Jmol script that loads the backbone (N, CA, C; Angstrom):
load data "model"
ATOM      1  N   MET A   1       2.864  11.678  10.284  1.00  0.00           N
ATOM      2  CA  MET A   1       2.248  11.126   9.350  1.00  0.00           C
ATOM      3  C   MET A   1       0.971  10.282   9.573  1.00  0.00           C
ATOM      4  N   VAL A   2      -0.023  10.308   8.631  1.00  0.00           N
ATOM      5  CA  VAL A   2      -1.375   9.723   9.176  1.00  0.00           C
ATOM      6  C   VAL A   2      -1.171   8.080   8.750  1.00  0.00           C
ATOM      7  N   VAL A   3      -1.470   7.222   9.999  1.00  0.00           N
ATOM      8  CA  VAL A   3      -1.544   5.545   9.524  1.00  0.00           C
ATOM      9  C   VAL A   3      -3.097   5.168   9.621  1.00  0.00           C
ATOM     10  N   ILE A   4      -3.283   4.191   9.324  1.00  0.00           N
ATOM     11  CA  ILE A   4      -4.418   3.548   9.344  1.00  0.00           C
ATOM     12  C   ILE A   4      -4.582   1.887   9.609  1.00  0.00           C
ATOM     13  N   GLN A   5      -5.453   1.400  10.296  1.00  0.00           N
ATOM     14  CA  GLN A   5      -5.226   0.011  10.270  1.00  0.00           C
ATOM     15  C   GLN A   5      -6.208  -0.646   8.865  1.00  0.00           C
ATOM     16  N   VAL A   6      -5.229  -1.660   8.273  1.00  0.00           N
ATOM     17  CA  VAL A   6      -5.729  -2.240   7.061  1.00  0.00           C
ATOM     18  C   VAL A   6      -5.927  -3.848   7.638  1.00  0.00           C
ATOM     19  N   GLN A   7      -6.938  -4.764   7.338  1.00  0.00           N
ATOM     20  CA  GLN A   7      -7.541  -6.022   7.306  1.00  0.00           C
ATOM     21  C   GLN A   7      -7.073  -6.624   5.744  1.00  0.00           C
ATOM     22  N   ILE A   8      -6.278  -7.716   6.084  1.00  0.00           N
ATOM     23  CA  ILE A   8      -6.143  -8.754   5.053  1.00  0.00           C
ATOM     24  C   ILE A   8      -6.435  -9.879   5.392  1.00  0.00           C
ATOM     25  N   GLY A   9      -7.802 -10.370   5.535  1.00  0.00           N
ATOM     26  CA  GLY A   9      -8.218 -11.999   5.451  1.00  0.00           C
ATOM     27  C   GLY A   9      -7.955 -12.201   6.979  1.00  0.00           C
ATOM     28  N   LYS A  10      -7.586 -12.781   7.684  1.00  0.00           N
ATOM     29  CA  LYS A  10      -7.344 -12.321   9.273  1.00  0.00           C
ATOM     30  C   LYS A  10      -6.488 -11.486   9.804  1.00  0.00           C
ATOM     31  N   ASN A  11      -5.431 -11.095   9.181  1.00  0.00           N
ATOM     32  CA  ASN A  11      -4.698 -10.382   9.397  1.00  0.00           C
ATOM     33  C   ASN A  11      -4.610  -8.413   9.351  1.00  0.00           C
ATOM     34  N   LYS A  12      -4.713  -8.095  10.889  1.00  0.00           N
ATOM     35  CA  LYS A  12      -4.435  -6.522  10.862  1.00  0.00           C
ATOM     36  C   LYS A  12      -3.325  -6.325  10.702  1.00  0.00           C
ATOM     37  N   ILE A  13      -3.351  -5.114   9.714  1.00  0.00           N
ATOM     38  CA  ILE A  13      -1.776  -4.723   9.516  1.00  0.00           C
ATOM     39  C   ILE A  13      -1.933  -3.094  10.358  1.00  0.00           C
ATOM     40  N   GLU A  14      -1.628  -2.618  11.762  1.00  0.00           N
ATOM     41  CA  GLU A  14      -1.796  -0.889  11.961  1.00  0.00           C
ATOM     42  C   GLU A  14      -1.098  -0.087  11.998  1.00  0.00           C
ATOM     43  N   ASP A  15       0.016  -0.292  10.756  1.00  0.00           N
ATOM     44  CA  ASP A  15       0.633   1.097  10.480  1.00  0.00           C
ATOM     45  C   ASP A  15       0.551   1.513   9.119  1.00  0.00           C
ATOM     46  N   VAL A  16      -0.496   1.254   8.361  1.00  0.00           N
ATOM     47  CA  VAL A  16      -0.594   1.552   7.088  1.00  0.00           C
ATOM     48  C   VAL A  16      -0.695   2.887   6.758  1.00  0.00           C
ATOM     49  N   SER A  17       0.686   3.483   6.082  1.00  0.00           N
ATOM     50  CA  SER A  17       0.888   4.803   6.005  1.00  0.00           C
ATOM     51  C   SER A  17       0.106   5.288   4.901  1.00  0.00           C
ATOM     52  N   LEU A  18      -0.764   6.565   5.309  1.00  0.00           N
ATOM     53  CA  LEU A  18      -1.167   7.412   4.016  1.00  0.00           C
ATOM     54  C   LEU A  18      -0.538   8.237   3.652  1.00  0.00           C
ATOM     55  N   ASP A  19       0.160   8.736   2.635  1.00  0.00           N
ATOM     56  CA  ASP A  19       1.350   9.338   2.410  1.00  0.00           C
ATOM     57  C   ASP A  19       0.885  10.293   1.050  1.00  0.00           C
ATOM     58  N   GLY A  20       0.773  11.388   1.104  1.00  0.00           N
ATOM     59  CA  GLY A  20       0.331  12.322  -0.043  1.00  0.00           C
ATOM     60  C   GLY A  20       1.323  12.075  -1.194  1.00  0.00           C
ATOM     61  N   ARG A  21       2.529  11.692  -0.789  1.00  0.00           N
ATOM     62  CA  ARG A  21       3.363  11.906  -2.128  1.00  0.00           C
ATOM     63  C   ARG A  21       3.367  10.596  -2.778  1.00  0.00           C
ATOM     64  N   SER A  22       3.095   9.366  -2.171  1.00  0.00           N
ATOM     65  CA  SER A  22       2.996   7.957  -3.031  1.00  0.00           C
ATOM     66  C   SER A  22       2.085   7.711  -4.146  1.00  0.00           C
ATOM     67  N   ARG A  23       2.797   7.313  -5.298  1.00  0.00           N
ATOM     68  CA  ARG A  23       1.990   7.398  -6.630  1.00  0.00           C
ATOM     69  C   ARG A  23       1.127   6.113  -6.607  1.00  0.00           C
ATOM     70  N   VAL A  24       1.895   5.122  -6.255  1.00  0.00           N
ATOM     71  CA  VAL A  24       1.197   3.750  -6.581  1.00  0.00           C
ATOM     72  C   VAL A  24       0.926   3.253  -4.608  1.00  0.00           C
ATOM     73  N   ASN A  25       0.348   1.952  -4.634  1.00  0.00           N
ATOM     74  CA  ASN A  25       0.240   1.101  -3.778  1.00  0.00           C
ATOM     75  C   ASN A  25       1.306   0.498  -3.579  1.00  0.00           C
ATOM     76  N   ILE A  26       1.615   0.286  -2.212  1.00  0.00           N
ATOM     77  CA  ILE A  26       2.980  -0.395  -2.290  1.00  0.00           C
ATOM     78  C   ILE A  26       2.884  -1.852  -0.885  1.00  0.00           C
ATOM     79  N   ILE A  27       3.276  -2.571  -1.349  1.00  0.00           N
ATOM     80  CA  ILE A  27       3.500  -3.852  -0.131  1.00  0.00           C
ATOM     81  C   ILE A  27       4.520  -4.017  -0.127  1.00  0.00           C
ATOM     82  N   THR A  28       5.529  -4.131   0.704  1.00  0.00           N
ATOM     83  CA  THR A  28       6.716  -4.883   0.922  1.00  0.00           C
ATOM     84  C   THR A  28       6.755  -6.529   0.833  1.00  0.00           C
ATOM     85  N   LYS A  29       8.040  -7.341   0.247  1.00  0.00           N
ATOM     86  CA  LYS A  29       7.835  -8.806  -0.014  1.00  0.00           C
ATOM     87  C   LYS A  29       7.628  -9.416   1.392  1.00  0.00           C
ATOM     88  N   GLN A  30       8.321  -8.570   2.540  1.00  0.00           N
ATOM     89  CA  GLN A  30       8.253  -9.184   3.726  1.00  0.00           C
ATOM     90  C   GLN A  30       6.598  -9.398   4.091  1.00  0.00           C
ATOM     91  N   LEU A  31       6.206  -8.367   4.084  1.00  0.00           N
ATOM     92  CA  LEU A  31       4.418  -8.297   4.173  1.00  0.00           C
ATOM     93  C   LEU A  31       4.155  -9.148   3.441  1.00  0.00           C
ATOM     94  N   ARG A  32       4.430  -9.366   1.990  1.00  0.00           N
ATOM     95  CA  ARG A  32       3.243 -10.249   1.409  1.00  0.00           C
ATOM     96  C   ARG A  32       3.762 -11.707   1.987  1.00  0.00           C
ATOM     97  N   LEU A  33       4.773 -12.192   2.359  1.00  0.00           N
ATOM     98  CA  LEU A  33       5.155 -13.302   2.964  1.00  0.00           C
ATOM     99  C   LEU A  33       4.474 -13.755   4.285  1.00  0.00           C
ATOM    100  N   ARG A  34       4.441 -12.600   4.813  1.00  0.00           N
ATOM    101  CA  ARG A  34       4.183 -12.717   6.441  1.00  0.00           C
ATOM    102  C   ARG A  34       2.484 -12.781   6.040  1.00  0.00           C
ATOM    103  N   LEU A  35       1.725 -12.271   5.520  1.00  0.00           N
ATOM    104  CA  LEU A  35       0.328 -12.167   5.123  1.00  0.00           C
ATOM    105  C   LEU A  35       0.160 -13.702   4.135  1.00  0.00           C
ATOM    106  N   GLY A  36       1.089 -14.395   3.802  1.00  0.00           N
ATOM    107  CA  GLY A  36       0.774 -15.711   2.717  1.00  0.00           C
ATOM    108  C   GLY A  36       0.149 -15.452   1.564  1.00  0.00           C
ATOM    109  N   LEU A  37       0.437 -13.737   1.017  1.00  0.00           N
ATOM    110  CA  LEU A  37      -0.572 -13.505  -0.128  1.00  0.00           C
ATOM    111  C   LEU A  37       0.428 -14.308  -1.411  1.00  0.00           C
ATOM    112  N   PRO A  38      -0.526 -14.330  -2.314  1.00  0.00           N
ATOM    113  CA  PRO A  38      -0.065 -15.123  -3.577  1.00  0.00           C
ATOM    114  C   PRO A  38       1.403 -14.983  -3.768  1.00  0.00           C
ATOM    115  N   LYS A  39       1.743 -15.807  -4.905  1.00  0.00           N
ATOM    116  CA  LYS A  39       3.102 -15.177  -5.322  1.00  0.00           C
ATOM    117  C   LYS A  39       2.463 -13.773  -6.614  1.00  0.00           C
ATOM    118  N   PRO A  40       3.391 -13.371  -6.751  1.00  0.00           N
ATOM    119  CA  PRO A  40       2.678 -12.078  -7.871  1.00  0.00           C
ATOM    120  C   PRO A  40       3.173 -11.894  -9.079  1.00  0.00           C
ATOM    121  N   LYS A  41       2.343 -11.611 -10.293  1.00  0.00           N
ATOM    122  CA  LYS A  41       2.309 -11.721 -11.375  1.00  0.00           C
ATOM    123  C   LYS A  41       3.254 -10.989 -11.989  1.00  0.00           C
ATOM    124  N   PRO A  42       4.055 -10.608 -13.212  1.00  0.00           N
ATOM    125  CA  PRO A  42       4.865 -10.257 -13.525  1.00  0.00           C
ATOM    126  C   PRO A  42       4.657  -8.568 -13.739  1.00  0.00           C
ATOM    127  N   THR A  43       5.254  -7.805 -13.671  1.00  0.00           N
ATOM    128  CA  THR A  43       4.921  -6.138 -13.234  1.00  0.00           C
ATOM    129  C   THR A  43       5.345  -5.921 -14.702  1.00  0.00           C
ATOM    130  N   PRO A  44       4.110  -5.083 -15.204  1.00  0.00           N
ATOM    131  CA  PRO A  44       4.484  -4.454 -16.727  1.00  0.00           C
ATOM    132  C   PRO A  44       5.379  -3.678 -16.926  1.00  0.00           C
ATOM    133  N   TYR A  45       5.743  -2.716 -15.751  1.00  0.00           N
ATOM    134  CA  TYR A  45       6.406  -1.389 -15.971  1.00  0.00           C
ATOM    135  C   TYR A  45       7.382  -1.532 -14.830  1.00  0.00           C
ATOM    136  N   ASN A  46       8.408   0.085 -15.021  1.00  0.00           N
ATOM    137  CA  ASN A  46       8.971   0.342 -13.912  1.00  0.00           C
ATOM    138  C   ASN A  46       8.663   1.536 -12.995  1.00  0.00           C
ATOM    139  N   GLN A  47       8.616   1.652 -11.833  1.00  0.00           N
ATOM    140  CA  GLN A  47       8.154   2.478 -11.096  1.00  0.00           C
ATOM    141  C   GLN A  47       9.412   3.625 -10.635  1.00  0.00           C
ATOM    142  N   ARG A  48       8.852   4.721 -10.617  1.00  0.00           N
ATOM    143  CA  ARG A  48       9.993   6.032 -10.068  1.00  0.00           C
ATOM    144  C   ARG A  48       9.591   5.837  -8.682  1.00  0.00           C
ATOM    145  N   MET A  49      10.566   5.858  -7.960  1.00  0.00           N
ATOM    146  CA  MET A  49      10.028   6.096  -6.584  1.00  0.00           C
ATOM    147  C   MET A  49      10.471   7.624  -6.046  1.00  0.00           C
ATOM    148  N   ALA A  50       9.897   7.777  -4.776  1.00  0.00           N
ATOM    149  CA  ALA A  50       9.858   9.083  -4.123  1.00  0.00           C
ATOM    150  C   ALA A  50      11.252   9.780  -4.222  1.00  0.00           C
ATOM    151  N   ASN A  51      12.650   9.049  -4.406  1.00  0.00           N
ATOM    152  CA  ASN A  51      13.643   9.494  -4.068  1.00  0.00           C
ATOM    153  C   ASN A  51      14.513   9.442  -5.763  1.00  0.00           C
ATOM    154  N   GLN A  52      13.414   9.407  -6.335  1.00  0.00           N
ATOM    155  CA  GLN A  52      13.574   9.324  -8.187  1.00  0.00           C
ATOM    156  C   GLN A  52      14.515   8.656  -8.602  1.00  0.00           C
ATOM    157  N   ILE A  53      15.012   7.272  -8.042  1.00  0.00           N
ATOM    158  CA  ILE A  53      15.047   5.946  -8.358  1.00  0.00           C
ATOM    159  C   ILE A  53      14.192   5.108  -9.136  1.00  0.00           C
ATOM    160  N   THR A  54      14.376   5.051 -10.709  1.00  0.00           N
ATOM    161  CA  THR A  54      13.050   4.017 -11.164  1.00  0.00           C
ATOM    162  C   THR A  54      13.859   2.332 -10.752  1.00  0.00           C
ATOM    163  N   ILE A  55      13.049   1.745 -10.352  1.00  0.00           N
ATOM    164  CA  ILE A  55      13.109   0.318 -10.105  1.00  0.00           C
ATOM    165  C   ILE A  55      12.002  -0.587 -10.846  1.00  0.00           C
ATOM    166  N   LYS A  56      12.444  -1.793 -11.065  1.00  0.00           N
ATOM    167  CA  LYS A  56      11.311  -2.908 -11.511  1.00  0.00           C
ATOM    168  C   LYS A  56      10.667  -3.712 -10.177  1.00  0.00           C
ATOM    169  N   PRO A  57       9.201  -3.342  -9.850  1.00  0.00           N
ATOM    170  CA  PRO A  57       8.714  -4.369  -8.878  1.00  0.00           C
ATOM    171  C   PRO A  57       9.465  -5.348  -9.121  1.00  0.00           C
ATOM    172  N   MET A  58       8.789  -6.405  -7.984  1.00  0.00           N
ATOM    173  CA  MET A  58       9.067  -7.678  -8.185  1.00  0.00           C
ATOM    174  C   MET A  58       7.701  -8.633  -8.371  1.00  0.00           C
ATOM    175  N   GLY A  59       6.890  -7.530  -8.702  1.00  0.00           N
ATOM    176  CA  GLY A  59       5.665  -8.117  -9.030  1.00  0.00           C
ATOM    177  C   GLY A  59       4.366  -7.519  -8.963  1.00  0.00           C
ATOM    178  N   LEU A  60       3.201  -7.761  -9.468  1.00  0.00           N
ATOM    179  CA  LEU A  60       1.852  -7.046  -9.045  1.00  0.00           C
ATOM    180  C   LEU A  60       0.849  -8.500  -8.720  1.00  0.00           C
ATOM    181  N   ILE A  61       0.096  -7.755  -7.191  1.00  0.00           N
ATOM    182  CA  ILE A  61      -1.096  -8.421  -6.883  1.00  0.00           C
ATOM    183  C   ILE A  61      -2.163  -7.774  -7.291  1.00  0.00           C
ATOM    184  N   ARG A  62      -3.355  -8.469  -7.980  1.00  0.00           N
ATOM    185  CA  ARG A  62      -4.098  -7.739  -8.648  1.00  0.00           C
ATOM    186  C   ARG A  62      -5.583  -8.317  -7.656  1.00  0.00           C
ATOM    187  N   ASP A  63      -6.486  -7.325  -7.743  1.00  0.00           N
ATOM    188  CA  ASP A  63      -7.530  -7.792  -7.079  1.00  0.00           C
ATOM    189  C   ASP A  63      -7.403  -8.280  -5.705  1.00  0.00           C
ATOM    190  N   LEU A  64      -7.151  -7.429  -4.689  1.00  0.00           N
ATOM    191  CA  LEU A  64      -6.503  -7.880  -3.182  1.00  0.00           C
ATOM    192  C   LEU A  64      -7.598  -7.706  -2.660  1.00  0.00           C
ATOM    193  N   ASN A  65      -8.855  -8.668  -1.751  1.00  0.00           N
ATOM    194  CA  ASN A  65      -9.417  -7.765  -0.891  1.00  0.00           C
ATOM    195  C   ASN A  65      -8.952  -7.281   0.313  1.00  0.00           C
ATOM    196  N   ILE A  66      -9.348  -6.065   0.340  1.00  0.00           N
ATOM    197  CA  ILE A  66      -8.930  -5.444   1.905  1.00  0.00           C
ATOM    198  C   ILE A  66      -9.899  -4.800   2.527  1.00  0.00           C
ATOM    199  N   TYR A  67      -9.955  -4.750   3.591  1.00  0.00           N
ATOM    200  CA  TYR A  67     -11.114  -4.043   4.624  1.00  0.00           C
ATOM    201  C   TYR A  67     -10.056  -2.963   5.726  1.00  0.00           C
ATOM    202  N   VAL A  68     -11.282  -1.417   5.262  1.00  0.00           N
ATOM    203  CA  VAL A  68     -10.476  -0.538   6.175  1.00  0.00           C
ATOM    204  C   VAL A  68     -11.610   0.013   6.887  1.00  0.00           C
ATOM    205  N   HIS A  69     -11.401  -0.495   8.041  1.00  0.00           N
ATOM    206  CA  HIS A  69     -12.758   0.271   9.218  1.00  0.00           C
ATOM    207  C   HIS A  69     -13.916  -0.873   9.166  1.00  0.00           C
ATOM    208  N   GLY A  70     -13.748  -2.041   8.299  1.00  0.00           N
ATOM    209  CA  GLY A  70     -14.753  -3.034   8.265  1.00  0.00           C
ATOM    210  C   GLY A  70     -15.399  -2.313   7.022  1.00  0.00           C
ATOM    211  N   ILE A  71     -14.777  -1.464   6.222  1.00  0.00           N
ATOM    212  CA  ILE A  71     -15.092  -1.221   4.706  1.00  0.00           C
ATOM    213  C   ILE A  71     -14.418  -2.145   3.740  1.00  0.00           C
ATOM    214  N   PRO A  72     -15.007  -3.343   2.756  1.00  0.00           N
ATOM    215  CA  PRO A  72     -14.278  -3.750   1.803  1.00  0.00           C
ATOM    216  C   PRO A  72     -14.061  -2.826   0.965  1.00  0.00           C
ATOM    217  N   TYR A  73     -12.796  -2.917   0.034  1.00  0.00           N
ATOM    218  CA  TYR A  73     -11.983  -2.489  -0.949  1.00  0.00           C
ATOM    219  C   TYR A  73     -11.156  -3.689  -1.718  1.00  0.00           C
ATOM    220  N   ILE A  74     -11.029  -3.236  -3.166  1.00  0.00           N
ATOM    221  CA  ILE A  74     -10.358  -4.572  -3.930  1.00  0.00           C
ATOM    222  C   ILE A  74      -9.316  -3.347  -4.635  1.00  0.00           C
ATOM    223  N   ILE A  75      -7.937  -3.774  -4.523  1.00  0.00           N
ATOM    224  CA  ILE A  75      -6.594  -3.230  -4.521  1.00  0.00           C
ATOM    225  C   ILE A  75      -5.772  -3.870  -5.503  1.00  0.00           C
ATOM    226  N   THR A  76      -5.220  -3.153  -6.046  1.00  0.00           N
ATOM    227  CA  THR A  76      -4.026  -3.589  -7.185  1.00  0.00           C
ATOM    228  C   THR A  76      -2.541  -2.881  -6.344  1.00  0.00           C
ATOM    229  N   SER A  77      -1.707  -4.344  -6.068  1.00  0.00           N
ATOM    230  CA  SER A  77      -0.479  -3.292  -5.365  1.00  0.00           C
ATOM    231  C   SER A  77       0.670  -4.276  -5.710  1.00  0.00           C
ATOM    232  N   PRO A  78       1.668  -3.249  -6.245  1.00  0.00           N
ATOM    233  CA  PRO A  78       3.485  -3.579  -6.830  1.00  0.00           C
ATOM    234  C   PRO A  78       3.896  -4.287  -5.377  1.00  0.00           C
ATOM    235  N   ILE A  79       4.718  -5.232  -5.867  1.00  0.00           N
ATOM    236  CA  ILE A  79       5.455  -5.616  -4.679  1.00  0.00           C
ATOM    237  C   ILE A  79       7.003  -5.430  -4.472  1.00  0.00           C
ATOM    238  N   PHE A  80       7.495  -4.895  -3.641  1.00  0.00           N
ATOM    239  CA  PHE A  80       8.876  -4.304  -3.621  1.00  0.00           C
ATOM    240  C   PHE A  80       9.568  -4.880  -2.742  1.00  0.00           C
ATOM    241  N   GLN A  81      11.343  -5.011  -2.669  1.00  0.00           N
ATOM    242  CA  GLN A  81      11.937  -5.095  -1.811  1.00  0.00           C
ATOM    243  C   GLN A  81      12.009  -4.323  -0.770  1.00  0.00           C
ATOM    244  N   ASN A  82      12.022  -5.353   0.145  1.00  0.00           N
ATOM    245  CA  ASN A  82      12.230  -3.997   1.654  1.00  0.00           C
ATOM    246  C   ASN A  82      13.462  -3.131   1.625  1.00  0.00           C
ATOM    247  N   SER A  83      13.989  -3.369   0.836  1.00  0.00           N
ATOM    248  CA  SER A  83      15.306  -3.062   0.630  1.00  0.00           C
ATOM    249  C   SER A  83      15.270  -1.512  -0.219  1.00  0.00           C
ATOM    250  N   VAL A  84      14.204  -1.604  -1.100  1.00  0.00           N
ATOM    251  CA  VAL A  84      14.151  -0.471  -2.177  1.00  0.00           C
ATOM    252  C   VAL A  84      12.957   0.681  -1.452  1.00  0.00           C
ATOM    253  N   VAL A  85      12.212   0.141  -0.549  1.00  0.00           N
ATOM    254  CA  VAL A  85      11.271   1.331   0.128  1.00  0.00           C
ATOM    255  C   VAL A  85      11.732   1.797   1.326  1.00  0.00           C
ATOM    256  N   ASP A  86      11.741   2.952   0.939  1.00  0.00           N
ATOM    257  CA  ASP A  86      12.479   4.054   1.703  1.00  0.00           C
ATOM    258  C   ASP A  86      11.720   4.483   2.937  1.00  0.00           C
ATOM    259  N   PHE A  87      10.806   4.042   3.545  1.00  0.00           N
ATOM    260  CA  PHE A  87      10.215   4.326   4.772  1.00  0.00           C
ATOM    261  C   PHE A  87       9.963   3.273   5.825  1.00  0.00           C
ATOM    262  N   CYS A  88       9.802   3.517   6.986  1.00  0.00           N
ATOM    263  CA  CYS A  88       9.341   2.503   8.201  1.00  0.00           C
ATOM    264  C   CYS A  88       8.493   1.695   7.960  1.00  0.00           C
ATOM    265  N   TYR A  89       7.226   1.794   7.131  1.00  0.00           N
ATOM    266  CA  TYR A  89       6.149   1.513   7.053  1.00  0.00           C
ATOM    267  C   TYR A  89       6.133   0.264   6.171  1.00  0.00           C
ATOM    268  N   SER A  90       5.374  -0.712   6.206  1.00  0.00           N
ATOM    269  CA  SER A  90       5.145  -2.254   5.071  1.00  0.00           C
ATOM    270  C   SER A  90       4.405  -1.920   3.982  1.00  0.00           C
ATOM    271  N   MET A  91       3.602  -0.651   3.960  1.00  0.00           N
ATOM    272  CA  MET A  91       2.055  -0.723   3.230  1.00  0.00           C
ATOM    273  C   MET A  91       2.246   1.077   3.120  1.00  0.00           C
ATOM    274  N   LEU A  92       1.918   1.559   2.153  1.00  0.00           N
ATOM    275  CA  LEU A  92       1.844   3.127   1.802  1.00  0.00           C
ATOM    276  C   LEU A  92       0.775   3.206   0.521  1.00  0.00           C
ATOM    277  N   TRP A  93      -0.405   3.886   0.542  1.00  0.00           N
ATOM    278  CA  TRP A  93      -1.436   3.886  -0.319  1.00  0.00           C
ATOM    279  C   TRP A  93      -2.125   5.330  -0.037  1.00  0.00           C
ATOM    280  N   ARG A  94      -1.577   5.909  -1.161  1.00  0.00           N
ATOM    281  CA  ARG A  94      -2.016   7.114  -1.879  1.00  0.00           C
ATOM    282  C   ARG A  94      -3.263   6.666  -2.746  1.00  0.00           C
ATOM    283  N   PRO A  95      -2.867   5.961  -4.108  1.00  0.00           N
ATOM    284  CA  PRO A  95      -4.099   5.769  -4.971  1.00  0.00           C
ATOM    285  C   PRO A  95      -5.361   5.293  -4.157  1.00  0.00           C
ATOM    286  N   TRP A  96      -5.316   4.635  -3.058  1.00  0.00           N
ATOM    287  CA  TRP A  96      -6.177   4.165  -2.550  1.00  0.00           C
ATOM    288  C   TRP A  96      -7.129   5.037  -2.384  1.00  0.00           C
ATOM    289  N   LEU A  97      -6.656   5.824  -1.371  1.00  0.00           N
ATOM    290  CA  LEU A  97      -7.243   7.261  -0.880  1.00  0.00           C
ATOM    291  C   LEU A  97      -8.012   8.235  -1.938  1.00  0.00           C
ATOM    292  N   LYS A  98      -7.460   7.827  -3.160  1.00  0.00           N
ATOM    293  CA  LYS A  98      -8.129   9.006  -4.349  1.00  0.00           C
ATOM    294  C   LYS A  98      -9.379   7.986  -4.861  1.00  0.00           C
ATOM    295  N   ASP A  99      -9.050   6.703  -4.886  1.00  0.00           N
ATOM    296  CA  ASP A  99     -10.303   5.633  -5.861  1.00  0.00           C
ATOM    297  C   ASP A  99     -11.538   5.596  -5.115  1.00  0.00           C
ATOM    298  N   VAL A 100     -11.528   5.754  -3.252  1.00  0.00           N
ATOM    299  CA  VAL A 100     -12.378   5.528  -2.423  1.00  0.00           C
ATOM    300  C   VAL A 100     -12.831   6.744  -1.788  1.00  0.00           C
ATOM    301  N   LYS A 101     -12.204   8.038  -2.557  1.00  0.00           N
ATOM    302  CA  LYS A 101     -12.293   9.285  -2.138  1.00  0.00           C
ATOM    303  C   LYS A 101     -12.451   9.581  -0.594  1.00  0.00           C
ATOM    304  N   VAL A 102     -11.239   9.229   0.022  1.00  0.00           N
ATOM    305  CA  VAL A 102     -11.227   9.472   1.325  1.00  0.00           C
ATOM    306  C   VAL A 102     -10.949  11.216   1.791  1.00  0.00           C
ATOM    307  N   ALA A 103     -11.755  11.315   2.816  1.00  0.00           N
ATOM    308  CA  ALA A 103     -11.356  13.074   3.287  1.00  0.00           C
ATOM    309  C   ALA A 103      -9.786  12.898   3.964  1.00  0.00           C
ATOM    310  N   LEU A 104      -8.850  13.474   4.106  1.00  0.00           N
ATOM    311  CA  LEU A 104      -7.882  13.440   4.672  1.00  0.00           C
ATOM    312  C   LEU A 104      -7.286  14.974   5.260  1.00  0.00           C
ATOM    313  N   ASP A 105      -7.607  15.050   6.412  1.00  0.00           N
ATOM    314  CA  ASP A 105      -6.849  16.345   6.974  1.00  0.00           C
ATOM    315  C   ASP A 105      -5.929  16.472   7.240  1.00  0.00           C
ATOM    316  N   TRP A 106      -4.586  16.947   6.319  1.00  0.00           N
ATOM    317  CA  TRP A 106      -3.210  16.754   6.924  1.00  0.00           C
ATOM    318  C   TRP A 106      -2.486  17.380   8.289  1.00  0.00           C
ATOM    319  N   GLY A 107      -3.328  18.306   8.448  1.00  0.00           N
ATOM    320  CA  GLY A 107      -2.718  19.331   9.682  1.00  0.00           C
ATOM    321  C   GLY A 107      -3.443  18.737  11.189  1.00  0.00           C
ATOM    322  N   SER A 108      -4.703  17.907  11.166  1.00  0.00           N
ATOM    323  CA  SER A 108      -5.022  17.089  12.421  1.00  0.00           C
ATOM    324  C   SER A 108      -5.162  15.944  12.428  1.00  0.00           C
ATOM    325  N   ASN A 109      -4.474  14.879  11.154  1.00  0.00           N
ATOM    326  CA  ASN A 109      -4.456  13.932  10.994  1.00  0.00           C
ATOM    327  C   ASN A 109      -5.763  13.157  11.269  1.00  0.00           C
ATOM    328  N   ILE A 110      -6.611  13.596  10.839  1.00  0.00           N
ATOM    329  CA  ILE A 110      -8.395  13.066  11.132  1.00  0.00           C
ATOM    330  C   ILE A 110      -8.146  12.314   9.195  1.00  0.00           C
ATOM    331  N   VAL A 111      -9.058  11.587   9.107  1.00  0.00           N
ATOM    332  CA  VAL A 111      -8.989  10.785   8.149  1.00  0.00           C
ATOM    333  C   VAL A 111     -10.840  10.369   8.481  1.00  0.00           C
ATOM    334  N   THR A 112     -11.507  10.391   7.040  1.00  0.00           N
ATOM    335  CA  THR A 112     -12.996  10.150   7.258  1.00  0.00           C
ATOM    336  C   THR A 112     -13.141   9.520   5.946  1.00  0.00           C
ATOM    337  N   ILE A 113     -14.143   8.286   6.416  1.00  0.00           N
ATOM    338  CA  ILE A 113     -14.065   7.349   5.017  1.00  0.00           C
ATOM    339  C   ILE A 113     -15.897   7.267   4.886  1.00  0.00           C
TER     340      ILE A 113
END
end "model"
wireframe off; spacefill off
backbone 0.3
color backbone group
């Protein structure tokens, strides 16, 4: 699986997974607390996860400033309980890939921004 480094504020997250199956940007509650991100706003939708379970996110953080390899981006991300997220990473971002037109070679794990 391809991982990248993302910076939020002064915090660097080394293991952000780029998953081609993910339909939403995801941040776990534990990571939100660790980064000191604001309390999320209510989420107006339920989310179907990769395992086909539909759940309500804990909330939504809008207009979050992030940096990927020094390039600034603004994203929106739902917050999920750690127990709901069925992978070992604290963040998972496919919509971001599409929004910024990232080229990703899945065979060689090379990411071009």
